[in-house]
C-alpha positions in Angstrom: 9.7 -19.7 -24.3 9.6 -19.4 -20.5 8.3 -16.7 -18.3 7.4 -16.1 -14.6 3.8 -15.8 -13.4 3.1 -14.2 -10.0 1.0 -17.2 -8.9 3.7 -19.8 -9.2 7.3 -20.1 -8.0 8.7 -21.7 -11.2 8.9 -20.6 -14.8 6.1 -21.5 -17.1 6.5 -22.9 -20.6 3.9 -22.1 -23.3 2.5 -25.1 -25.2 -0.5 -25.9 -27.4 -2.9 -28.3 -25.6 -2.3 -31.1 -28.1 1.4 -30.9 -27.4 0.8 -32.0 -23.8 -0.7 -35.4 -24.8 -2.9 -35.4 -21.7 -6.1 -33.8 -20.3 -5.2 -31.0 -17.9 -7.1 -28.5 -15.8 -6.4 -24.8 -15.5 -5.3 -23.7 -12.1 -6.7 -20.2 -12.6 -10.3 -21.1 -13.4 -10.4 -24.8 -12.5 -11.8 -25.8 -15.9 -10.4 -28.2 -18.5 -8.0 -27.0 -21.2 -9.8 -28.8 -24.0 -9.3 -26.5 -27.0 -6.4 -28.2 -28.8 -5.4 -25.1 -30.6 -5.3 -22.9 -27.5 -2.1 -21.9 -25.7 -1.4 -23.3 -22.2 1.2 -22.1 -19.8 2.7 -25.1 -18.0 5.0 -26.1 -15.1 5.6 -29.8 -15.7 7.5 -30.1 -12.4 4.4 -29.2 -10.5 1.7 -30.3 -12.9 0.6 -26.7 -13.0 -1.3 -25.3 -16.0 -3.0 -22.0 -16.9 -5.2 -21.1 -19.9 -3.6 -18.3 -21.9 -6.4 -15.8 -20.9 -6.0 -16.7 -17.2 -2.2 -16.4 -17.4 -2.6 -12.9 -19.0 -5.4 -11.6 -16.8 -4.6 -8.2 -15.4 -3.4 -8.0 -11.8 -6.1 -5.4 -11.0 -9.2 -4.0 -12.6 -11.8 -1.3 -12.0 -15.1 -3.2 -12.6 -18.4 -1.4 -13.1 -20.2 -3.9 -10.8 -18.1 -2.7 -7.9 -17.3 1.0 -8.4 -15.9 2.0 -4.9 -12.7 0.0 -5.1 -10.4 -1.8 -7.6 -10.5 -5.6 -7.7 -7.2 -7.4 -7.1 -6.4 -10.7 -8.8 -5.6 -13.2 -6.0 -4.1 -16.6 -6.9 -6.1 -18.4 -4.2 -8.8 -17.5 -1.7 -7.7 -16.0 1.6 -10.9 -16.8 3.4 -10.8 -19.3 6.3 -12.8 -21.9 4.4 -10.3 -21.9 1.5 -13.0 -20.8 -1.0 -15.0 -17.8 -2.1 -18.5 -17.2 -3.4 -18.6 -15.4 -6.7 -20.8 -12.3 -6.5 -21.7 -12.7 -10.2 -22.8 -16.3 -10.6 -23.2 -17.4 -6.9 -20.9 -20.4 -7.3 -18.0 -21.3 -5.1 -14.4 -21.0 -6.3 -11.0 -22.2 -5.0 -8.7 -20.7 -7.6 -8.1 -17.2 -9.1 -10.5 -14.5 -8.2 -10.8 -10.7 -8.6 -11.3 -9.6 -5.0 -12.1 -6.3 -3.2 -10.3 -6.8 0.1 -12.3 -4.2 1.8 -15.8 -5.4 0.9 -15.2 -9.1 0.5 -16.4 -8.9 -3.1 -15.2 -11.7 -5.4 -15.5 -12.6 -9.0 -14.3 -15.6 -11.0 -11.9 -14.5 -13.7 -14.4 -15.5 -16.4 -17.3 -13.7 -14.7 -15.2 -10.5 -14.4 -14.9 -10.4 -18.2 -18.5 -11.3 -19.2 -19.6 -9.5 -22.4 -21.9 -6.6 -22.0 -24.4 -8.2 -24.4 -24.9 -11.6 -26.2 -27.3 -13.2 -28.6 -28.8 -16.6 -28.0 -30.8 -18.9 -30.3 -33.7 -19.0 -27.8 -34.5 -15.3 -28.1 -34.9 -12.9 -31.0 -33.3 -9.9 -29.3 -29.9 -9.1 -27.9 -29.5 -9.8 -24.2 -27.8 -7.3 -22.0 -25.8 -8.0 -18.9 -27.4 -6.8 -15.6 -25.8 -7.0 -12.1 -29.0 -8.4 -10.6 -32.6 -9.0 -11.7 -35.5 -7.3 -10.0 -38.2 -9.9 -9.1 -41.4 -9.2 -10.9 -44.5 -10.2 -8.9 -46.4 -12.9 -10.7 -49.6 -14.8 -10.2 -49.4 -18.2 -8.7 -47.7 -19.9 -5.7 -44.1 -18.8 -6.6 -44.8 -15.1 -7.1 -41.5 -14.2 -5.4 -39.3 -16.3 -7.6 -37.8 -15.6 -11.1 -36.9 -18.4 -13.4 -34.2 -18.7 -16.1 -35.9 -18.9 -19.5 -33.3 -21.4 -20.8 -32.8 -23.9 -18.0 -36.0 -23.2 -16.1 -34.2 -23.1 -12.7 -34.5 -20.3 -10.2 -32.8 -17.1 -11.1 -31.5 -15.4 -7.9 -32.2 -11.7 -8.0 -28.9 -10.8 -6.4 -26.8 -12.6 -9.1 -26.0 -11.3 -12.6 -28.2 -12.2 -15.5 -28.6 -11.5 -19.2 -32.0 -9.8 -19.8 -34.2 -8.5 -22.5 -36.3 -6.1 -20.5 -38.8 -5.4 -23.2 -39.7 -9.1 -23.3 -39.2 -9.9 -19.6 -36.7 -12.6 -20.8 -34.0 -13.3 -18.1 -31.4 -16.0 -18.1 -28.4 -17.2 -16.1 -25.1 -15.8 -17.3 -23.8 -19.4 -17.7 -26.9 -20.4 -19.8 -26.5 -17.4 -22.1 -22.7 -17.7 -22.6 -22.2 -21.4 -23.3 -20.9 -20.5 -26.8 -18.8 -17.5 -25.7 -15.1 -18.2 -25.9 -13.4 -17.6 -22.5 -10.8 -14.8 -22.7 -12.7 -12.8 -25.4 -15.1 -11.3 -22.9 -13.7 -7.8 -22.7 -14.9 -5.3 -25.3 -12.7 -2.3 -25.7 -14.6 -0.6 -28.5 -15.0 3.2 -27.8 -18.8 3.1 -28.0 -19.2 0.4 -25.3 -20.8 1.8 -22.1 -22.9 0.6 -19.3 -26.4 -0.6 -20.0 -28.9 1.8 -18.4 -31.0 0.3 -15.6 -32.7 1.2 -12.3 -30.6 1.0 -9.1 -27.2 -0.5 -8.7 -25.7 -3.9 -8.6 -26.3 -4.1 -4.9 -30.0 -3.5 -5.1 -30.8 -5.6 -8.2 -30.5 -3.1 -11.0 -27.9 -1.5 -13.2 -26.3 -2.8 -16.4 -23.1 -4.2 -17.5 -20.1 -2.2 -18.7 -16.5 -2.5 -19.6 -13.7 -3.6 -17.3 -11.3 -0.7 -17.0 -7.7 -1.0 -16.0 -6.6 1.3 -13.2 -3.2 2.5 -12.2 -1.9 0.9 -9.0 1.7 0.7 -7.8 3.2 -2.4 -6.4 3.0 -0.8 -3.0 -0.8 -0.3 -3.5 -1.2 -4.0 -4.3 0.8 -5.1 -1.3 -1.1 -2.7 1.0 -4.5 -4.0 -0.2 -3.4 -7.6 0.0 -2.1 -7.0 3.6 -5.5 -5.5 4.5 -7.2 -8.6 3.3 -4.9 -10.8 5.4 -5.4 -8.7 8.5 -9.2 -8.9 8.1 -8.9 -12.7 7.7 -6.7 -13.0 10.8 -9.2 -10.9 12.8 -12.0 -13.1 11.6 -10.2 -16.2 12.6 -9.3 -14.7 16.0 -13.0 -13.8 16.6 -14.1 -17.3 15.7 -11.5 -18.8 18.1 -12.6 -16.5 21.0 -16.2 -17.3 20.3 -15.4 -21.1 20.4 -13.5 -20.8 23.7 -16.3 -18.8 25.2 -18.9 -21.4 24.2 -16.8 -24.3 25.6 -15.9 -22.3 28.7 -19.6 -21.6 29.5 
């Protein structure tokens, strides 16, 4: 069966990974397609592949971590550097992203659909998703730093984390979800709501919640995408003018 995906000019054919007889990477999330039973959408002419969950990701979502505006799924970054920094995990990306064109807010596809809560063998309680971790002052030389209780590396307060507040147990999202199957992140059950927390994602508090689809017309998508391009052109023009001014002086 063939179908057309907005991110690629040619039709894609659905396969199972084992049918490809080769190791391939997903263009959407830039990770390997290593589950032999999973579906992969392929353009063999271009060596282009998508995980099933990346191929079926919604074109736009209203995410609780960024309430003012919907996030639009972009096939590639439109920033001058050709990459984006994910507001959830802090890592760079060069493929699909959910982006707010007005606020330059970006999420990896996988980060956008993180589960509201997870369990992990290293802790006895359920861990809830928070859009930032308040730094708790501690005794010692590193009192302004928070550390992941799994990998023991620094946990940036501005990035998302899974936390058990009662135990002051905080971990990176990647450390907590190593056994979570990508594409099964969204929980549509009626009783799922945001985890209560102090503040908002911007100031280090607030909890996770469902990703909610919003109604946008094709004209809305085009308008938001054009705003993003105009902002990018203005940024490039400003950089060019600054460069000319520096060399001219």
